N, C-alpha and C positions, 0 to 999 in steps of 0.2 A: 463446587466441582466444575471444571471446564472440560469440554470434550472437543478434540480436534483430530484431523487425519494424521498429522505428524508434526513434530516440533523442529524440523529442519529449518534454520534461518533463511535458507535459500528458497523456501516455499513462497515467500512474498508476504503480502499484507496480513492475512489471518494470523500467522504465528506472531508477527510483530504486535498485532493488537492484543493477542493473548498475553504476551509478556507485559505490555503496558497496563492492561487491566489487572494482572496479577500484582504488579507493583502497588497499585492503588489499594487493592484489597489487603495485601500484607501490611502495608503502612497503617491501615485502619483496624488492625487486629484480627482480621479474618484468617483462617487456615485455608490454604489452597491446595487442591489436588487436581492433576490433569490426567485424563485417560486418553490414550492415543492408539492408533493402529500402526505401530512400528515395532522393530525388534526389541526384545527385552534386554539383550546384551549389546555391548559395543557402543553405547551412548556415552561418549566422553565429555559431552557438554556439561558445563557447570550451571545447573538450573536452580532458580530460587524457590521452586515448589516441588512437591512430591510427584513424581511421574509414574503412572501406571501404564507402562508400555505393554500392550496386550498381544503384540505380535502382528505382523502384516497379514492382511486378508488375501482373498483370491482376486487376482487381476488388479486393474487400475481402480476399480470400484471399491475394492478392499473388503468384500464380505468376510466377516469374522464373527461367528456366534459367541465368542468369548466376551465381546463388548456388552451385548445386551444382558448376558448372565451376570457379569460383574456389576453393572449398574443396578440391576434388579436387587442384588444382594446388598449394595452399599448406599443406595440413594437416600435412605432415611438418615444417614449421618450428616447430610448437608442441608444448609438453609436454602440453597438455590443451586441450580445447574445452568450453565451457559454453554450452548452449542455453537461452534464456530464453523460456518461454511455449509454449503449444500452440495448435492450431486455426487456424494460418495457415502459409503456405508456409515461413516461416523455419525451423521445426523439421524438417519433412519434407525440404525442400531441403538442409538441412545434413546430415541423415542420408543422403540420396542421394549427397552428395559424400564422406561418411565411410565408407560401408558396405564398401568394399574397401580401406580404409586401416587401418594399425596404430595410428592415433591413438585414444586413449581419450577418451570424451566423457561429459559429465554433463548432466542435464536438470533445470532448475528449473521446476516446474509453476506456481508463483505462484498457487496457489489454484484453478487451472482444472480440478481434479478434484473440486471440492467438490460434495457431493450437493444443495446448494441449487439449483444450475442444473438438475439432473435433475428435481427436484420442481417448480420454478417454470416450466420450459419442457419438458414431457415430449415434445412432438413434435420439438423441436430436439435433445433428448437422443437420441431414436431415430436421427436422422440422424447424430449424432456417434458413436453406437455402430457404425453401419455404417462410417463413416470410420475409426474406431478399428481395426476388423478389417482394413481395406484398407491403412491407412497409419500412423496415429498410434501405435497399439499397438506396431508394429514399432520405432518410434523409441525408445520407452521400454524395450522388451524388450532391445534391443541396447546400451543405455547401460550404462556401468560402474556408475553409481548414478543413481537418480532422487532428487532433493533436495527436502526439505521444510524449511520454516523453523521449525517447531515440532512437537511431538508431536501436538497436536490436528489440525493439517493432515494429517499422515501417517495418523492414524487415520480421519479422515473420508473420505479418498480411497480406502480399501480397498473393493473390490467395487462401485465406481461403474460401471466398465466391465468387460466380460468378454471373454476370448479370448487375452490375453497377460499373462504375469506379468513382474515387473521387480524389481530390487534396490532396496530403500528405504534412505534414509539421512537423518537430520536434521542439517542444518548450520544452527545457530542464527543468526538474522539480527539485526543491530543497526543503529544509526545513529550518525552523528557527533555528538559532544558539541558544542553550540554554543560557539564560541570568542569571540564578540563580547562587548562590554560590555553587561550587562543594562540598565543605566540608559539608555544611548544607544538601545538597541533599543526600549525602552518609550517613550521620548520621540519616536522616529521614528514609531511607530504613533500615539501620541496627537496628534501634529502633523498626521498625514495624515487622521485620523478624529476631529476635535474633539468630535463628538457623543457619543463614548464615552470622552472623556478622563477624566472624573470619575464615570463611571456604571458600575456593575457589569454584567457581561454573561457569558453562556455562549457558547462558541465552537464551532461546527461547522466542522471543517477537513477538506476532502476533495472529491472529485468530486461534483458535483450530479447524482445518479443515483438511480433508483428503488430500487436495492438498498441504498442508504444510509439509507432510511427517513426522508428529510427531511420528508415529508408527515406522518408520525406524530409527529415531533418538534414540528412546528408545532401539531398538534392537541393534543398533551399539554401544551405550553406554554400554549395558550389555555385549556384546561380546568383549569389549576393556578394561574391568576392570583391567586385569593384566598388561596393559601398561599405565594406567592412574594414576595420583596421588591418593594415598589411601584415601584421605579425600575429593576428588572432588565430587561435587553434580551437579545435573542437575535441572534447574528451568524452569518452563513454566509460562509465563505471557501473558494473552490475553483472550478475551471473547470467549465463546463457544456457537455458535448459532445453532449447529447441534446435540448437546448432545453427543459428542464423548469422553468427559473426563473420564466418568466411564469406558469405554472400554479400554482406555489408562492406567488408573490406574490398571485395572485388568491385563493388559499386563505386567506392571512393577512388579506386585506381582508375576505373573507366572515366570518371569525371575529372581526373587530373588533380585531385586534392588529397591523395593518399598520404603525403608527407605532413599534412596539416591536421590529421586525425590521429588521436591517441587512444589506445585501448588498455584499460586498467584491470579488467576483471572485477571481481567483487571486492569492495573496500569496506573495512570495518574499523571501529575504534578511532584512534587518533588520525589514521590515514583518511578515513571518511570525513571526519570533521574538518581536518586540514584542507582537504580538497574543496569542501563547501565554502570555507572561509577564503580560500585563495581565488576561487572562481569569480569572474565578472558577474555571472548570473548562472542560476541553475535552470535548465530548459527541459520541459516535459510536454511534448506535443501529442499526447496519447489520443487514440480514437475512443478509448474507454478507460476511466480511472475512477474507482469507487471513492477513494479519499485522497490518496497521494500523500502518504506520510512523509515522503522526501520533500514535498513542498513545505510542510510544517517545519521539518528539520532545517531546511534552508533558511526559512524566515527566522528561526531561532538563532541562526548564525548571522543575522542581519544581511543576508544575501538576497538580492532581488530574484524574482522568479518569473519565467516566461513560460506560460502554460496554455494549453488549448482549452476551449470551452466545453470539452468533454471530461475534464477533470472536475469532479463533482463539487469541489470547494472553490470553484472559480469566482463565485459571487463574493465570498469573503476576501479573496485575494484582491479582487478589483476594488471593493469598497475600502480596503485598507491602503490602497495605492502602493502595494508591495511589489508590483511588477506590471506585466501586460498580459492580456488575454485575447486570443484570436482563434478562429476556426482551425481544425486539424487538417490543414491542407498546406501544400507548398507555398501558396500565396499568403496564407495566414502566418506561417513561420517567417517568411520574408518580411511581412509587415512588423512582426515583433522585433526582428533584427533592426529594421529601419528606425522604429520608434525608440528602441533602447539606445542605439549608438548615436542618435541625434541629441540625446540628453547632454547637458553641460556637466562638468565635474560636480558643481554644486547640486544640481538636480539628482545626480546619481547618489550623492551622499544623503540627500533627503529621502530618496527611495530606500536606501539601506536602513535608515532610522524608522521609516514607515513599515518596512518589512518586519523588523524586530517588534514593533508595537502591535502589528497585526497578529503575530504569534502570541503575544501575551493576552490579547483580547479574545482570540478565537481558539487557539490550539494548544494552550499550556495544559499540563496535567491537572492543574487546579480546576479547570473547566470540566475535564473528564471526571475528576473526583466528585465534584458536586452533583453531576447528573447520575453517575453510577450509584452513589450512596443513596440518593433519593429513590432510584429504581429499586434497590434491594430493601429499602425500608417501607416501600408502599404496599 
């Protein structure tokens, strides 16, 4: 059984991780059920697992007593329970249903113990520390293991909150190797966005959110124009759940680069893969990024990646020579631009090959499968 707040694909990393983990489990003969705090009706998505949508709870936190009751009645049917995410009722409600059960459970934190949040929002962090002592710390303390997707995430999480210890374990995370025809995917993208059909562009792929440093990316692009290819464009693809796009568009207009920025919204399927394959590079200058699944997806497409050193898999990217890593500042992004566009054609082709090999070495589903099955058999 897996437990998550909701299964909306626009929710970001946790739901993507749940889908990938489900794929591994189903492939290896496990039955998978998911309990969530969302409406029972109106879910038109085609899901590969059985979904127990227990209805939304109260407020953003999502308090819903049905979750603990359902888990209490059903936990004995499962070999293991995996909780996804913190700071909403899905984790504490699941713990409440499991605390007198013999079922073992694991918790994926999905970057929610990263010190960036403490440093960026100190007042909110203080409130979370109190909640940690009352509830969330107990959830992690009682888990068989608290799971991290890479060593960097595990290291950063240490000593962020105080009062409860827990057992740490890294279960490497990967993503599905795109199985479609590359030429078809690229043509699908070019047909949908003819303005970029024959034009080089850098692709930002992810949620439009302040922690992703989209504003710094626009500023760095504007200040680097004299050193960039004259026809280079910047493209943003991803959902905007905080209403930031209008301010970013205004920033682009203010800096005089409005015509060189393209906004796609959320891309899925062939459009997403086509965009990744057509891009010169995928750029993600985030202030905080637990794993950055789009980085792995880009590498799977043999696309170089330009990322900040706040993306927790930056060490794997750097060691694979799959792209460039710099600080999450305007200057850092400028340095990535300079280094990437100074490469010769041959060097770029070598980086593309290295990117693909880095995906196979570090982020393929085979890597995830090995770690996850070992976890469940231990």
